[in-house]
C-alpha positions in Angstrom: 7.3 89.0 48.3 6.0 92.3 46.9 8.1 95.4 47.3 6.7 99.0 47.3 7.7 102.5 48.3 6.2 105.0 50.7 6.9 108.8 50.5 8.0 110.6 47.3 10.6 108.5 45.4 13.1 109.8 42.8 11.0 108.0 40.1 8.6 110.9 40.5 9.3 114.4 39.3 11.6 116.5 41.5 12.1 119.8 39.7 13.3 122.0 42.5 16.0 122.0 45.2 16.0 123.0 48.8 18.8 123.5 51.3 19.4 122.0 54.8 22.1 123.6 56.9 24.1 121.7 59.6 22.1 120.8 62.7 18.8 121.3 60.8 16.1 118.6 60.4 13.5 119.1 57.6 10.6 116.7 56.8 7.3 116.1 55.2 4.0 114.3 56.0 3.1 112.1 53.1 -0.2 110.5 52.0 -1.8 107.5 53.7 -0.4 104.0 53.1 -2.3 101.6 50.9 -1.1 98.4 52.6 0.4 97.0 55.8 4.1 97.5 55.2 7.5 96.4 56.6 9.8 99.4 55.8 13.4 98.4 55.8 15.4 101.1 53.9 15.2 104.9 54.0 16.1 107.0 50.9 16.6 110.6 49.9 17.8 112.5 46.8 20.5 114.9 48.0 23.7 116.6 46.9 26.6 118.1 48.8 27.2 121.8 48.5 31.0 121.8 48.3 31.9 119.8 51.4 31.1 116.4 52.9 28.2 115.9 55.3 26.3 113.0 57.0 22.5 112.6 57.3 20.1 110.3 59.0 16.4 109.9 57.9 13.9 109.8 60.8 10.4 108.3 60.6 7.8 109.9 62.8 4.1 109.3 63.7 1.7 112.2 63.0 -1.3 113.5 64.9 -4.8 114.3 63.6 -3.5 117.6 62.2 -0.9 115.7 60.2 2.0 117.2 62.2 5.0 115.1 63.2 5.0 113.7 66.8 7.0 110.7 68.2 9.8 109.0 66.4 9.2 105.4 65.1 12.8 104.8 63.8 15.8 106.3 62.1 18.3 105.1 59.5 22.0 104.4 59.7 24.3 107.3 59.0 24.4 108.2 55.2 27.4 110.0 53.8 26.7 112.9 51.4 29.8 113.6 49.2 30.4 114.6 45.6 30.7 110.8 44.9 27.2 110.1 46.3 25.2 112.9 44.6 21.7 111.8 43.7 19.9 109.0 45.4 21.3 107.9 48.8 20.0 105.2 51.1 20.5 103.7 54.6 19.0 100.6 56.3 16.8 101.2 59.3 19.3 101.3 62.2 17.1 101.9 65.3 13.4 100.9 65.6 11.4 102.5 68.4 8.2 100.4 67.8 7.8 98.2 70.9 7.8 94.5 69.8 6.1 91.9 72.0 8.5 89.8 74.2 10.3 87.2 72.2 10.2 89.3 69.0 12.8 91.6 67.3 11.8 93.9 64.5 14.4 94.5 61.8 12.0 96.6 59.7 9.3 99.1 60.8 5.7 97.9 60.7 3.6 100.6 59.1 -0.2 100.4 59.4 -2.5 100.4 56.4 -4.3 103.7 55.7 -2.0 105.7 58.0 0.1 108.8 57.4 3.8 109.0 58.4 6.4 111.7 58.4 9.9 111.4 56.9 12.6 113.9 58.0 16.3 114.5 57.0 18.7 115.5 59.8 21.9 117.0 58.4 25.2 117.4 60.4 28.2 118.7 58.5 28.2 121.1 55.6 25.2 122.6 53.7 23.4 120.0 51.5 20.7 120.3 48.8 17.6 118.1 48.6 15.4 117.4 45.6 11.7 118.4 45.9 8.5 119.2 44.1 6.7 122.4 44.8 3.2 122.5 46.3 1.8 124.0 43.2 2.8 121.0 41.2 1.4 118.2 43.5 -1.9 117.2 45.0 -1.6 116.1 48.6 -3.5 116.5 51.9 -0.4 118.0 53.5 2.2 120.1 51.6 4.2 121.6 54.4 7.9 121.4 55.2 8.6 121.1 59.0 11.9 122.5 60.4 14.0 122.2 63.5 17.5 123.6 64.1 20.3 123.2 66.6 20.3 119.4 66.6 22.9 116.7 66.6 22.6 113.1 65.5 20.5 111.0 65.9 17.1 112.4 65.1 15.3 113.3 68.4 12.8 110.8 69.9 10.1 113.5 69.6 10.0 115.9 66.7 9.4 118.6 69.2 8.8 122.4 68.5 9.0 123.2 64.8 8.5 125.9 62.2 6.5 125.0 59.0 5.8 126.5 55.6 3.8 125.4 52.6 6.5 124.1 50.3 5.5 120.8 48.7 7.1 117.4 49.1 10.8 116.5 49.6 12.1 113.6 47.6 12.4 111.2 50.5 10.9 107.7 50.6 11.0 104.2 52.3 11.5 100.9 50.6 9.1 98.4 52.1 7.8 94.8 51.8 4.0 94.5 51.6 2.7 92.4 54.4 1.3 89.0 53.5 -0.9 86.8 55.6 0.8 83.8 57.2 1.0 80.5 55.4 -1.1 77.6 56.5 0.6 76.0 59.6 2.7 72.9 59.1 4.0 70.0 61.1 0.8 69.4 63.0 0.7 67.3 66.2 -1.1 65.2 67.5 -1.8 62.8 64.7 -2.5 59.1 64.5 -2.7 57.0 67.7 -1.7 58.9 70.8 -1.5 58.0 74.5 -2.9 61.2 76.0 -6.5 62.3 76.4 -5.3 65.9 77.0 -2.7 66.2 74.2 -0.6 69.3 73.4 -1.5 70.8 70.0 1.5 72.0 68.1 2.1 73.5 64.7 4.8 75.6 63.0 4.2 79.2 62.0 5.7 80.4 58.7 5.3 83.9 57.2 6.8 85.6 54.1 7.6 88.7 56.3 9.2 86.8 59.2 12.7 88.0 58.2 11.6 91.5 59.2 10.2 90.4 62.5 6.6 89.3 61.7 5.5 86.7 64.2 2.8 84.3 65.4 0.2 86.6 67.0 -2.9 84.4 67.5 -4.0 80.9 66.8 -7.4 79.4 66.2 -7.9 75.8 67.1 -10.9 73.6 66.3 -11.3 69.9 67.4 -14.2 67.7 66.4 -15.3 64.1 66.6 -14.9 62.3 63.3 -18.0 60.2 63.5 -20.5 63.1 63.7 -18.4 66.3 63.5 -19.5 67.3 67.0 -17.1 70.2 68.1 -15.2 69.5 71.3 -13.0 72.6 71.3 -13.2 75.9 69.3 -10.9 78.6 70.7 -8.8 81.6 69.8 -5.5 81.9 71.7 -2.9 84.7 72.0 0.7 83.5 71.6 3.1 83.3 74.5 6.7 84.6 74.4 8.0 81.0 73.9 5.6 80.5 71.0 6.7 83.8 69.3 10.4 83.0 69.8 10.0 79.5 68.6 7.7 80.4 65.7 5.4 77.5 66.7 2.2 77.1 68.7 2.2 74.6 71.6 -1.0 74.5 73.7 -2.5 71.8 75.9 -6.0 70.7 75.1 -8.7 72.7 76.9 -12.0 71.4 75.5 -14.6 68.7 76.4 -13.0 65.5 77.7 -11.8 63.2 75.0 -12.8 59.5 75.1 -10.2 56.8 74.5 -10.7 54.7 71.4 -12.6 57.5 69.6 -11.3 59.2 66.5 -11.0 63.0 66.4 -9.7 65.6 64.0 -8.3 69.1 64.3 -7.2 72.1 62.3 -5.6 75.5 63.0 -4.9 78.9 61.4 -2.5 81.6 62.5 -2.5 85.4 62.4 0.5 87.9 62.2 1.5 91.2 63.7 -1.2 93.1 61.7 -3.9 90.6 62.7 -4.1 89.1 59.2 -5.2 85.5 59.3 -3.7 82.8 57.1 -5.4 79.8 55.7 -6.8 76.9 57.8 -4.9 73.7 57.7 -6.5 70.5 56.4 -8.2 68.4 59.1 -5.7 66.1 60.9 -7.0 62.9 62.6 -5.9 61.5 66.0 -7.2 58.8 68.3 -6.4 58.5 72.1 -5.5 54.8 72.6 -7.0 52.6 75.3 -4.1 52.3 77.7 -2.9 50.7 80.8 -1.8 52.6 83.9 0.8 52.0 86.6 0.8 53.5 90.1 4.0 53.2 92.1 3.2 51.8 95.5 4.9 51.6 98.9 8.4 50.5 98.1 10.8 52.0 97.7 9.9 55.2 99.6 11.6 57.5 102.0 15.1 56.6 103.1 16.0 53.0 102.2 18.9 51.0 103.5 19.6 49.4 100.2 21.0 50.5 96.8 19.5 47.6 94.8 15.8 47.9 95.7 12.8 46.0 94.4 9.9 48.1 92.9 6.2 47.7 93.8 3.3 48.9 91.6 -0.3 48.5 90.7 -1.6 47.8 87.1 -5.0 48.9 85.6 -6.2 49.2 82.1 -9.1 50.9 80.2 -10.0 47.7 78.4 -9.0 45.3 81.2 -5.9 44.0 79.2 -3.2 42.2 81.1 0.3 43.7 81.5 2.9 41.5 79.8 6.1 43.6 79.9 7.3 46.2 82.5 10.1 48.7 82.5 11.6 50.8 85.3 13.6 54.0 85.0 15.5 56.1 87.6 15.5 59.9 87.7 17.4 62.5 89.7 15.6 64.4 92.5 15.2 67.2 89.9 13.5 64.9 87.4 16.4 64.2 84.9 16.4 60.6 83.6 19.6 58.9 84.8 19.1 55.4 83.6 16.3 53.3 81.9 16.1 49.6 82.7 15.5 46.8 80.3 12.1 45.5 79.2 11.2 42.7 81.6 8.7 40.0 80.5 6.7 39.8 83.7 4.2 37.1 84.4 0.9 38.4 83.1 -0.5 41.0 85.5 -4.3 41.1 85.2 -6.4 44.0 86.4 -8.0 41.5 88.8 -4.5 40.9 90.5 -3.1 44.3 89.9 -0.3 44.4 92.5 3.1 43.4 91.2 6.8 43.6 92.2 9.8 44.0 89.9 12.9 42.5 91.6 16.1 44.5 91.3 17.7 41.6 89.3 15.0 41.9 86.7 15.2 45.7 86.2 18.5 45.8 84.2 19.5 48.9 86.2 23.0 49.7 87.5 23.6 49.8 91.2 22.5 53.1 92.8 24.8 55.5 94.6 24.6 55.8 98.4 23.4 59.0 100.0 21.4 60.1 97.0 17.8 61.2 96.4 16.1 59.6 93.5 12.7 59.3 91.7 11.5 56.3 89.8 8.8 55.6 87.2 7.4 52.4 85.7 5.5 51.7 82.5 3.8 48.6 81.2 3.0 47.0 77.8 -0.5 45.5 77.4 -1.6 42.5 75.3 -1.8 44.7 72.1 1.9 45.7 72.6 0.8 49.2 73.5 2.9 50.9 76.2 1.2 52.8 79.0 2.5 56.3 79.9 5.3 56.4 82.5 3.8 56.5 85.9 3.8 59.5 88.2 7.3 59.6 89.8 7.8 58.3 93.3 10.6 59.5 95.5 13.1 57.7 97.7 16.7 58.2 98.9 19.5 55.7 99.6 21.2 55.7 103.0 24.2 58.1 103.3 27.3 56.7 104.8 28.9 58.6 107.7 31.9 60.8 106.8 35.4 59.6 107.4 36.4 61.3 110.7 38.5 64.4 110.7 40.1 67.0 113.0 41.5 64.4 115.5 42.7 66.0 118.7 45.3 65.5 120.2 47.6 65.1 117.2 50.9 66.1 115.8 52.9 64.3 118.5 51.5 66.5 121.2 53.0 65.7 124.6 50.5 65.3 127.4 50.8 64.7 131.1 47.1 63.9 131.7 45.1 61.1 130.2 43.9 62.9 127.0 40.3 63.5 125.9 40.2 62.2 122.3 38.0 64.3 120.1 37.1 64.0 116.4 34.4 65.1 114.0 32.2 62.8 111.8 28.7 63.5 110.5 25.9 61.6 108.8 23.4 63.3 106.4 20.5 61.1 107.4 21.3 59.4 110.7 21.8 60.4 114.3 22.8 58.6 117.5 19.0 57.9 117.9 18.9 56.0 114.6 22.1 53.9 115.1 24.9 56.3 114.3 28.1 55.4 116.1 31.7 56.5 115.9 34.7 54.6 117.3 38.3 55.3 117.9 41.2 52.8 117.8 44.1 53.3 120.3 47.4 51.8 119.1 51.0 51.5 120.3 53.8 53.4 118.6 54.2 50.6 116.0 50.6 50.9 114.9 49.2 47.7 116.5 45.7 48.2 117.8 45.5 48.0 121.6 41.8 48.9 122.1 38.7 49.9 120.1 36.5 52.3 122.0 33.1 53.8 121.3 32.9 57.6 121.3 30.1 59.8 122.7 28.6 62.5 120.6 28.9 66.0 122.1 27.2 69.0 120.4 29.3 71.5 122.3 32.6 70.4 120.8 34.5 72.3 118.1 33.0 75.6 118.8 29.4 74.3 118.8 29.8 72.4 115.5 29.6 69.1 117.4 31.9 66.1 117.5 32.7 62.8 119.2 34.8 62.3 122.4 36.4 59.5 124.4 38.1 60.0 127.7 41.2 57.8 128.0 42.2 56.2 131.3 44.9 54.0 132.8 43.7 50.9 131.0 44.0 52.6 127.6 47.4 54.1 128.4 49.0 51.7 130.8 52.5 53.2 130.5 54.1 56.5 129.6 54.8 56.1 125.9 54.0 57.4 122.4 50.5 56.3 121.1 48.8 56.4 117.7 45.0 56.5 117.1 42.4 56.8 114.4 38.6 56.8 114.1 35.7 55.5 112.0 31.9 55.7 112.0 28.9 53.6 111.1 25.1 54.0 110.9 23.9 50.4 111.0 24.0 50.0 107.2 27.3 51.4 106.2 30.7 52.2 107.7 32.6 55.3 106.7 33.8 55.0 103.2 30.5 53.3 102.1 31.7 49.9 103.5 28.9 47.3 104.2 28.1 47.0 107.9 29.1 43.4 108.0 32.6 44.4 107.1 33.5 46.6 110.0 37.2 45.8 109.7 37.2 47.3 106.2 35.7 50.7 107.3 37.7 53.6 106.0 39.5 55.1 108.9 40.7 58.6 109.5 44.2 59.8 109.0 46.3 58.6 112.0 47.1 61.0 114.9 50.0 60.7 117.3 50.4 61.9 120.9 52.8 61.2 123.7 51.7 60.4 127.3 54.5 61.4 129.7 55.1 62.3 133.3 55.3 66.0 133.8 57.2 68.0 136.5 55.9 68.0 140.1 54.9 71.5 141.4 54.4 72.2 145.1 53.2 75.6 146.4 55.2 76.7 149.4 53.6 80.2 150.1 50.9 80.9 150.9 50.1 77.8 153.0 46.8 76.0 152.9 43.9 78.0 154.5 46.3 80.9 155.4 44.8 84.3 156.1 46.8 86.5 153.8 47.2 90.0 155.2 48.7 91.7 152.1 47.0 93.0 149.0 50.0 92.1 146.7 50.8 88.4 147.3 54.2 86.8 146.6 53.6 83.2 145.5 56.5 80.7 145.8 56.8 77.1 144.8 59.2 74.2 144.2 59.8 72.2 141.0 62.6 70.9 138.8 63.9 71.9 135.3 61.4 74.8 135.1 61.4 76.7 131.7 58.1 78.5 131.9 55.5 79.2 134.6 52.0 80.5 134.9 50.0 81.5 138.0 46.2 81.3 138.2 43.9 82.8 140.9 40.2 81.7 141.1 37.3 82.5 143.3 37.2 79.7 145.9 35.4 76.6 144.6 34.7 78.0 141.1 36.3 78.3 137.7 35.8 82.1 137.8 39.3 83.4 137.0 40.5 86.4 139.1 44.0 86.6 137.9 46.2 85.0 135.1 49.9 85.9 134.9 50.2 84.6 131.4 53.0 82.2 130.3 56.3 83.6 131.6 59.6 82.3 130.4 61.6 82.0 133.6 63.2 79.6 135.9 62.3 81.7 139.0 60.0 79.9 141.4 58.2 83.0 142.6 55.7 85.5 141.3 54.0 88.7 142.7 50.3 89.1 142.2 49.9 92.9 142.1 47.3 94.6 144.2 43.8 95.3 142.8 43.0 91.7 141.8 41.5 90.5 145.1 40.0 92.2 148.1 39.7 92.0 151.8 37.5 89.1 152.8 37.9 87.1 149.5 38.3 83.3 149.6 40.6 82.2 146.7 42.1 79.2 145.1 45.7 79.3 143.7 47.2 77.1 141.0 50.8 77.2 139.5 51.5 75.6 136.1 55.1 74.8 135.0 56.6 73.5 131.7 60.1 71.8 131.7 62.6 71.5 128.8 61.1 68.2 127.3 58.7 70.1 127.2 56.3 68.5 129.7 53.7 70.3 131.8 52.9 70.0 135.5 50.4 71.7 137.7 50.2 72.1 141.4 47.4 71.0 143.6 44.9 73.8 144.5 46.0 75.9 147.3 43.1 77.7 149.1 43.5 80.8 151.2 41.6 83.9 152.5 42.4 87.6 152.6 42.2 89.6 155.8 43.8 93.0 156.1 42.8 96.4 157.5 41.2 98.3 154.6 42.0 101.9 153.7 39.0 104.2 153.5 36.8 103.9 150.4 36.6 106.7 147.8 33.7 109.1 148.2 31.1 110.5 145.7 32.1 108.2 142.8 29.8 108.9 139.7 29.6 107.7 136.1 28.0 110.1 133.5 27.5 109.7 129.7 29.5 112.5 128.0 29.8 114.2 124.7 33.3 114.6 123.3 34.5 117.0 120.6 31.9 117.2 117.8 29.9 114.2 119.1 26.3 113.9 117.8 25.6 111.5 120.6 27.2 111.0 124.1 29.9 108.5 123.2 32.0 108.3 126.3 31.4 107.7 130.0 33.2 110.2 132.4 34.0 109.0 135.9 34.4 111.5 138.8 35.1 111.2 142.5 36.3 113.2 145.5 40.0 113.4 146.0 41.4 111.0 148.6 42.3 112.5 152.0 45.6 110.6 151.9 48.8 111.8 150.3 52.0 110.3 149.0 53.5 111.0 152.3 50.8 108.7 153.9 51.9 105.8 151.6 49.2 106.4 149.0 50.0 104.4 145.8 47.2 104.5 143.2 43.5 104.6 142.2 42.4 101.3 140.5 39.4 101.5 138.2 37.6 98.4 137.1 34.9 98.0 134.5 32.3 95.3 133.6 29.3 95.3 131.3 25.9 93.8 131.8 26.2 91.9 128.5 28.3 91.5 125.3 32.1 91.2 124.8 32.9 93.6 127.8 31.1 91.5 130.4 34.4 90.3 131.8 35.7 92.5 134.6 38.9 94.2 133.7 41.2 96.7 135.4 40.6 99.7 133.1 43.4 101.9 134.5 45.7 102.6 137.4 46.1 106.2 138.3 49.2 107.3 140.2 48.3 110.9 141.2 46.1 111.3 144.3 44.9 114.7 143.0 43.4 113.3 139.8 39.6 113.1 140.3 38.3 112.1 136.9 38.8 109.6 134.1 37.0 109.0 130.8 36.2 105.7 129.2 36.2 106.5 125.5 35.0 103.1 124.2 31.8 101.8 125.8 29.4 99.9 123.5 26.0 101.4 122.7 22.9 100.2 124.6 24.9 98.3 127.3 24.9 99.2 131.0 28.5 99.5 132.3 29.4 99.2 136.0 32.6 100.9 137.2 34.3 100.5 140.6 37.1 102.5 142.1 39.5 101.6 145.0 42.6 103.1 146.4 45.8 101.4 147.4 48.2 102.5 150.2 51.6 101.2 151.3 51.8 100.2 154.9 55.3 99.1 155.7 56.0 96.6 152.9 52.4 95.8 152.4 50.1 97.3 149.7 46.5 97.4 151.0 43.4 98.1 148.8 40.2 99.7 149.9 36.8 98.3 149.1 35.5 99.2 145.7 32.8 101.8 145.2 30.5 101.3 142.1 28.7 103.6 139.7 26.8 102.7 136.4 26.0 104.5 133.1 25.0 103.7 129.6 25.3 105.4 126.2 23.0 105.2 123.1 24.7 105.9 119.7 22.8 106.9 116.6 25.4 105.8 114.1 29.1 104.9 113.9 31.8 106.3 116.1 35.5 105.8 115.3 38.2 106.8 117.9 41.9 106.2 117.9 42.6 104.2 121.1 45.9 106.1 121.8 44.4 109.6 121.2 40.6 109.3 121.5 39.9 113.0 122.3 41.5 114.3 119.1 41.5 111.5 116.4 37.8 110.7 116.2 34.7 111.1 114.1 30.9 110.5 114.1 29.3 109.0 111.0 25.5 109.6 111.1 24.5 109.0 107.4 25.7 105.5 106.5 24.3 102.7 104.4 23.6 99.3 106.0 26.8 98.0 107.5 27.2 94.3 106.6 29.8 92.9 108.9 31.5 89.8 107.3 34.4 87.8 108.7 37.8 86.7 107.8 38.6 82.9 108.2 41.5 80.8 107.2 40.9 77.3 105.9 42.4 74.7 103.6 40.2 72.3 101.6 41.7 68.9 100.7 39.9 67.0 97.9 40.6 63.3 97.9 41.3 61.5 94.6 38.7 58.9 95.5 35.9 61.3 94.8 34.6 61.3 98.4 33.6 64.5 100.1 36.5 66.8 100.8 38.1 67.5 104.2 38.3 71.1 105.4 40.9 72.2 107.9 40.0 75.5 109.4 42.1 77.6 111.7 40.7 79.4 114.7 40.9 82.7 112.9 37.6 84.5 113.0 37.8 88.3 112.7 35.3 90.9 111.6 35.6 93.2 108.6 33.2 95.6 107.1 33.0 98.0 104.1 30.4 100.7 103.9 29.6 104.2 102.5 29.0 107.3 104.7 27.7 110.6 103.5 29.4 113.6 105.1 26.7 116.3 105.4 26.7 119.3 107.7 25.0 118.4 111.0 24.2 120.0 114.3 27.8 119.9 115.5 30.1 120.2 112.4 30.1 121.2 108.7 30.7 118.6 106.0 34.2 119.9 105.5 34.9 119.5 109.3 33.6 115.9 109.1 35.8 115.3 106.1 38.8 116.7 108.0 38.1 114.4 110.9 38.0 111.3 108.6 41.2 112.4 106.9 42.9 112.7 110.3 41.8 109.1 111.1 43.1 107.9 107.7 46.5 109.6 108.3 46.8 108.4 111.9 47.0 104.7 110.8 46.9 103.4 114.4 44.4 101.1 116.1 40.8 102.4 116.3 37.7 101.4 118.3 34.6 100.9 116.1 31.2 101.2 117.7 27.7 101.7 116.2 24.0 101.9 117.0 23.6 98.1 116.6 25.7 97.6 119.8 28.7 96.3 117.9 32.1 97.1 119.2 35.6 95.9 118.2 39.1 97.2 117.6 40.3 97.7 114.1 42.5 99.3 111.5 41.3 101.4 108.6 42.9 99.7 105.5 41.1 102.1 103.1 39.2 105.4 103.2 38.2 107.0 99.9 36.4 110.4 99.9 34.7 111.7 96.8 33.1 115.1 96.1 29.4 115.0 95.2 28.3 118.6 95.3 29.8 121.7 96.9 28.6 121.0 100.5 28.7 117.2 101.0 30.9 114.2 100.4 30.7 110.4 100.1 33.3 108.3 102.0 33.9 104.6 101.2 35.3 103.1 104.5 36.8 99.7 105.1 37.5 98.4 108.7 39.3 95.2 109.7 39.4 93.8 113.2 42.7 94.1 114.9 44.2 92.4 118.1 43.9 94.8 121.0 43.1 94.3 124.7 41.7 97.0 126.9 42.8 97.5 130.4 46.1 97.0 132.3 47.6 94.4 134.6 
């Protein structure tokens, strides 16, 4: 390796001294380089001027006028003290020259016959530098270039400067002279090869590679040995992988090679500067005459076997027989998992090319169930030459059904009706249409099996996740008693737990579940009577039973499951309940059911009691209207205001209340609720502060009067309205007119969910079991920019959001996507950006809250 210098070194005369103050950069443009160079160390001859200082030496390109332009690199920091007076040096610390991908320069490549500029940047005390005056040298540029007011490191562009004809500073670079690459080594292919399109590989070596010199281009020549006919002559540019690995690797791209023919090849490599190294000697290779195997029909697709036989077809360039065959198994991703033994097969001639390798002859280990595989085969011909591995063929082994989970009922649940048994079990590659079954075993309390029953698959079970069901009856549960049960599944090949289908008794069963079938309390409704015409709007229901601890009263539309009223579970031994007015109306036909729980606890339910409603209605409310309304600093109408004419009745007439109901055309609010009951006859308006965006809401109003002891309700009058939001609206449900804000400028609001689950991983290595609770609540975190808008300043929007943060109650979240739910605000962070706007990071979490009243 030959070393040299570039610039003006201390070995030359330096009879004069210049000064560089702190923050000043001073440099010179030197003569042209004589060679391609790898500059690795920057040097200067400097002295301190009474105090310590630190310098860096920058290396810059120059333009056609020899003035400094863009930075190429700069040195490490160099201390200038009384102890370092004279020559100082620093290795190149940062190199700006863009290296191709896969290459890192540790020295600066300097081009032959090119000028460069070296500059010293001083930070600290005043320093002196050695120099030679212009009158004493002969150069094509004898100017000093100055910049002041700088800090380390040297700037990426020299920038604006002052200059004066001074001479040359004593500043120079140590560099290694570039040498052409060595002749490549470790050539491949060579000798006998299997491929007619081989990959040509050779290692790149270069004296300057320690500084980042790299494989730039490759020339490859391939010719036939017999007559030197050229089959491939190409020049290729290296890839990133070739540069990183310092080795060429290229697939053949010339005229098709003929098996059994001798060829030879050679290559040469170039480096960063385009200098070519020597050609290698010619290396000979010969593509052998080979056999070929093609995998045929079996195994393919899903197979019901984990020890399959393998079918193939043999052919050969020279019509040789196949005498030995070998099979290997790969993962679906192509990783070799196991390679079988070499099997001496009865000679397979090209005339009878089809063959089968029985599993027992492969030497392979049993395959796993429920797994995707690939397989390849290769054969050895009569000359003991192996073929290439065949193209991979794909198959998968049958997956066993999962061991059933989530058995319901369980946990010793007490039931008074024949229970519907439900469980979950899936199969990755079978359905009921392809033989998938799941069975349950009903046992007595000692665990003895009474019956084995087949389940029916039902895609609607378990919240739409799907599952199996079996409805028990009096044969299954002949007496009131405690029962145990479990379940298992099969697909015609395997039972759960990967048990062979012939061994059903050994199928892996689910964990055992327990329930009690017991006789519950008898409930008889005494009032109203069957088909009675009820003349009151607030019905008192009575019934008889024994040992009552809780009750619940349901009211349905006649002949349907549409629930009109639900009292909720009430802890009480009282056998009566008043259904308040407002839940049913004159002319309604209704079904009544009473549920009771006793102290065991066992449940009982009455027979359905049907009745109608027939009473003299009060007058309906007049001029009922629903109008979208702006509230506070709303940017969009976010509420619906209801108005009506005041009733002509007064408290003295028995007037009791206005009842306002609400339902939506779609979404979560589609269920009809009693939104409010108003107890002042003079009130003629009400505002719904929480409608969802883009949904039509229908409201109705009725009035109730007391006639004697009977509360009678007028027919409802309806009105509809809709709002359209342009962003997010947050309102406190308890104070929606005051604690509220609009957020117009938000990023995309990704609504995730909270769930609660526990994963149980069995020691057997089978798939885990997940037990998930019914919790499923929304949460979101998003940013909002608080700009001044048409209704409020940025400070006003910040104040609104801070009020929401301080309030800490329950809020209603609504947005332009039509989402609506009730939530808390766990975190609000507001940061200043500039004087007139803010960024708020907001987190919302769904909270339990029910609109309306009883």
